[in-house]
C-alpha positions as semicolon CSV with decimal commas, in nm:
position;residue;x (nm);y (nm);z (nm)
1;M;11,376;11,148;12,750
2;P;11,332;10,771;12,805
3;Q;11,490;10,551;12,540
4;P;11,304;10,258;12,380
5;R;11,377;9,926;12,548
6;V;11,587;9,691;12,338
7;L;11,430;9,345;12,354
8;P;11,634;9,026;12,323
9;V;11,654;8,887;11,970
10;T;11,483;8,551;11,921
11;Q;11,404;8,349;11,611
12;R;11,025;8,383;11,623
13;F;11,004;8,420;11,246
14;N;11,271;8,178;11,132
15;G;11,216;8,091;10,765
16;R;10,888;8,280;10,737
17;P;10,836;8,492;10,422
18;V;10,708;8,842;10,497
19;L;10,606;9,128;10,269
20;V;10,652;9,475;10,419
21;T;10,530;9,783;10,232
22;G;10,681;10,123;10,294
23;A;11,006;9,944;10,371
24;A;11,231;10,222;10,244
25;S;11,210;10,423;10,567
26;G;11,038;10,484;10,898
27;I;10,821;10,215;11,053
28;G;10,847;9,995;10,745
29;A;11,228;9,990;10,750
30;A;11,235;9,932;11,127
31;T;10,989;9,644;11,092
32;A;11,194;9,488;10,813
33;R;11,510;9,506;11,023
34;L;11,353;9,344;11,329
35;L;11,184;9,070;11,128
36;A;11,509;8,987;10,951
37;A;11,692;8,980;11,284
38;E;11,443;8,717;11,400
39;G;11,491;8,492;11,101
40;A;11,229;8,606;10,849
41;T;11,282;8,641;10,476
42;V;11,167;8,998;10,420
43;Y;11,042;9,129;10,087
44;C;11,106;9,503;10,118
45;A;10,844;9,675;9,902
46;D;10,827;10,044;9,826
47;I;10,754;10,283;9,542
48;D;11,088;10,438;9,642
49;T;11,302;10,173;9,474
50;A;11,629;10,336;9,579
51;G;11,512;10,329;9,941
52;A;11,402;9,966;9,918
53;D;11,739;9,883;9,761
54;R;11,909;10,041;10,064
55;T;11,694;9,860;10,320
56;A;11,713;9,510;10,173
57;P;12,094;9,462;10,158
58;A;12,124;9,588;10,516
59;L;11,928;9,284;10,636
60;G;12,222;9,049;10,601
61;G;12,093;8,847;10,308
62;A;11,740;8,819;10,446
63;G;11,606;9,115;10,248
64;I;11,471;9,118;9,893
65;P;11,377;9,457;9,739
66;L;11,050;9,493;9,551
67;E;10,919;9,787;9,352
68;L;10,556;9,840;9,450
69;D;10,312;10,124;9,398
70;I;10,047;10,008;9,645
71;T;9,772;10,194;9,458
72;D;9,829;9,977;9,148
73;E;9,655;9,639;9,157
74;D;9,866;9,491;8,878
75;Q;10,180;9,571;9,076
76;W;10,030;9,404;9,384
77;A;9,960;9,090;9,182
78;R;10,319;9,086;9,052
79;A;10,469;9,149;9,397
80;V;10,274;8,868;9,562
81;S;10,353;8,635;9,271
82;R;10,723;8,709;9,319
83;V;10,698;8,622;9,689
84;L;10,526;8,294;9,605
85;A;10,780;8,214;9,336
86;G;11,071;8,288;9,567
87;S;10,945;8,141;9,894
88;G;10,653;7,915;9,804
89;R;10,413;8,095;10,035
90;L;10,334;8,426;10,203
91;D;10,301;8,409;10,583
92;I;10,283;8,774;10,688
93;L;10,185;9,103;10,524
94;V;10,267;9,432;10,697
95;N;10,096;9,732;10,534
96;C;10,320;10,018;10,649
97;A;10,313;10,246;10,344
98;G;10,116;10,566;10,391
99;I;10,112;10,938;10,324
100;S;9,972;11,248;10,486
101;F;9,866;11,590;10,366
102;A;9,796;11,891;10,587
103;A;9,523;12,138;10,490
104;P;9,193;12,261;10,638
105;V;8,892;12,093;10,480
106;D;8,789;12,409;10,293
107;E;9,136;12,433;10,137
108;M;9,175;12,062;10,054
109;S;9,159;11,987;9,683
110;L;8,971;11,681;9,564
111;P;9,282;11,533;9,397
112;D;9,480;11,566;9,723
113;W;9,192;11,409;9,919
114;R;9,171;11,119;9,677
115;R;9,548;11,068;9,674
116;V;9,559;11,025;10,053
117;F;9,273;10,774;10,040
118;A;9,428;10,592;9,743
119;V;9,749;10,528;9,936
120;N;9,624;10,486;10,293
121;L;9,304;10,293;10,227
122;D;9,302;10,155;9,872
123;G;9,661;10,038;9,912
124;A;9,581;9,841;10,226
125;F;9,265;9,700;10,067
126;L;9,458;9,575;9,765
127;G;9,730;9,430;9,983
128;M;9,483;9,238;10,197
129;K;9,293;9,117;9,891
130;H;9,600;8,967;9,727
131;A;9,759;8,845;10,050
132;I;9,445;8,655;10,152
133;R;9,434;8,489;9,810
134;A;9,800;8,391;9,846
135;M;9,768;8,269;10,206
136;G;9,462;8,060;10,120
137;E;9,409;7,760;10,343
138;T;9,763;7,771;10,486
139;G;9,678;8,078;10,694
140;G;9,887;8,375;10,793
141;C;9,850;8,719;10,940
142;I;9,815;9,077;10,824
143;I;9,906;9,388;11,020
144;N;9,798;9,732;10,900
145;V;9,954;10,054;11,024
146;S;9,668;10,283;11,114
147;S;9,700;10,594;11,333
148;A;9,583;10,745;11,660
149;S;9,470;11,034;11,437
150;G;9,204;10,797;11,303
151;I;9,064;10,773;11,657
152;R;9,123;11,125;11,790
153;P;9,057;11,388;11,520
154;A;9,355;11,596;11,412
155;A;9,268;11,946;11,291
156;G;9,416;12,019;10,949
157;A;9,445;11,649;10,864
158;C;9,094;11,570;10,744
159;A;9,199;11,328;10,470
160;Y;9,464;11,155;10,681
161;S;9,241;11,114;10,987
162;A;8,943;10,997;10,782
163;S;9,152;10,747;10,582
164;K;9,304;10,600;10,898
165;A;8,966;10,578;11,069
166;A;8,839;10,388;10,767
167;L;9,145;10,162;10,778
168;G;9,063;10,069;11,138
169;M;8,714;9,958;11,037
170;L;8,843;9,781;10,726
171;T;9,083;9,587;10,948
172;R;8,798;9,467;11,169
173;V;8,573;9,377;10,876
174;V;8,844;9,172;10,705
175;A;8,935;9,005;11,035
176;K;8,573;8,898;11,078
177;E;8,549;8,775;10,719
178;C;8,859;8,561;10,764
179;R;8,736;8,425;11,097
180;D;8,387;8,351;10,968
181;R;8,534;8,170;10,666
182;K;8,777;7,978;10,893
183;L;9,073;8,082;10,680
184;G;9,325;8,084;10,962
185;I;9,426;8,440;10,876
186;R;9,449;8,696;11,155
187;V;9,412;9,066;11,070
188;N;9,511;9,340;11,313
189;A;9,632;9,700;11,314
190;V;9,861;9,921;11,514
191;A;9,761;10,283;11,566
192;P;10,067;10,493;11,649
193;G;10,058;10,845;11,779
194;G;10,351;11,068;11,693
195;V;10,643;10,870;11,552
196;K;10,982;11,003;11,445
197;T;10,956;10,921;11,076
198;P;11,044;11,105;10,752
199;M;10,672;11,163;10,683
200;W;10,692;11,476;10,896
201;Q;10,948;11,632;10,665
202;S;10,677;11,697;10,404
203;M;10,463;11,897;10,648
204;P;10,498;12,277;10,610
205;F;10,434;12,335;10,982
206;F;10,710;12,087;11,072
207;Q;10,952;12,259;10,837
208;T;10,867;12,586;11,008
209;L;10,939;12,432;11,349
210;V;11,275;12,306;11,223
211;E;11,362;12,655;11,101
212;Q;11,254;12,808;11,432
213;H;11,424;12,558;11,662
214;G;11,725;12,447;11,460
215;S;11,674;12,075;11,407
216;A;11,420;11,799;11,351
217;G;11,493;11,668;11,701
218;A;11,404;12,002;11,854
219;A;11,088;12,020;11,643
220;F;10,980;11,679;11,772
221;Q;11,040;11,796;12,129
222;V;10,820;12,101;12,074
223;M;10,535;11,891;11,932
224;A;10,571;11,638;12,213
225;G;10,542;11,916;12,468
226;E;10,226;12,042;12,302
227;S;10,065;11,697;12,302
228;G;10,163;11,619;12,660
229;G;10,342;11,296;12,567
230;R;10,650;11,190;12,376
231;F;10,723;11,092;12,019
232;T;10,776;10,721;11,963
233;E;11,072;10,564;11,786
234;P;10,990;10,356;11,475
235;E;11,143;10,049;11,645
236;E;10,884;10,069;11,923
237;I;10,603;10,042;11,670
238;A;10,789;9,763;11,494
239;E;10,808;9,566;11,820
240;A;10,428;9,584;11,849
241;I;10,391;9,470;11,488
242;L;10,618;9,173;11,554
243;Y;10,413;9,079;11,859
244;L;10,089;9,080;11,660
245;A;10,257;8,873;11,387
246;S;10,394;8,618;11,633
247;E;10,248;8,301;11,781
248;A;10,219;8,486;12,112
249;A;9,922;8,668;11,954
250;A;9,767;8,354;11,804
251;T;9,419;8,434;11,939
252;I;9,427;8,808;11,864
253;T;9,241;8,928;11,556
254;G;9,038;9,237;11,469
255;V;9,232;9,452;11,717
256;E;9,360;9,806;11,664
257;L;9,648;9,841;11,911
258;V;9,700;10,205;12,006
259;I;10,063;10,306;12,075
260;D;10,050;10,676;12,153
261;D;10,171;10,754;12,507
262;G;9,811;10,841;12,598
263;Y;9,749;11,087;12,313
264;I;9,390;10,977;12,255
265;L;9,293;10,996;12,625
């Protein structure tokens, strides 16, 4: 299986304050590591405070842990205020935090449906709301982590697919609002296909595959074979996020960048 290419480390984000949600693991943790390696001050936010506390110290002094339930607006206000108090501004927001829940639509409970939307859509909405207020006239950029499952429907994932499809549209609407208001704030999204993250561990079908094939790695290989592609490493998604956050993407806004090894084709 091909390994992700390791790109040379630069200092594209030297001195720039960044808030990353879902930083305790997966894409969020990978993004935090790469941003810190390129000079950013990274506020590592997660409801999993122990996980955020593990990620932040590993960034060589560039990481600051934050407790954040992204569905709670008061916590968003406090988190952004802490960034402003510590760094004087907020340059970049990366909305990585998300959850999934697998069930056919006729077996999905309303509380489970609402929980997925609260995290995947409400959380991103609140983050963008407070980040745009903080960025103000100084500008900045926001990157949301959507999903290829919001473009190509995934059976058994009605809430997840619908929430990510809505997040793609929300990204474009907010990008247009910022452009029309001349705020200097770019808003984009990445839409990964299958990524090797801990989110899969909560899926009953994935647990079954692990039991059948002996390891998470083998389970990923089985799912990759079924989809006709390969599962992506979190660092590969993080590289795309860093590109969209960088000056190299200065004229890119309102884009949902699909990273899925052709899954949606």
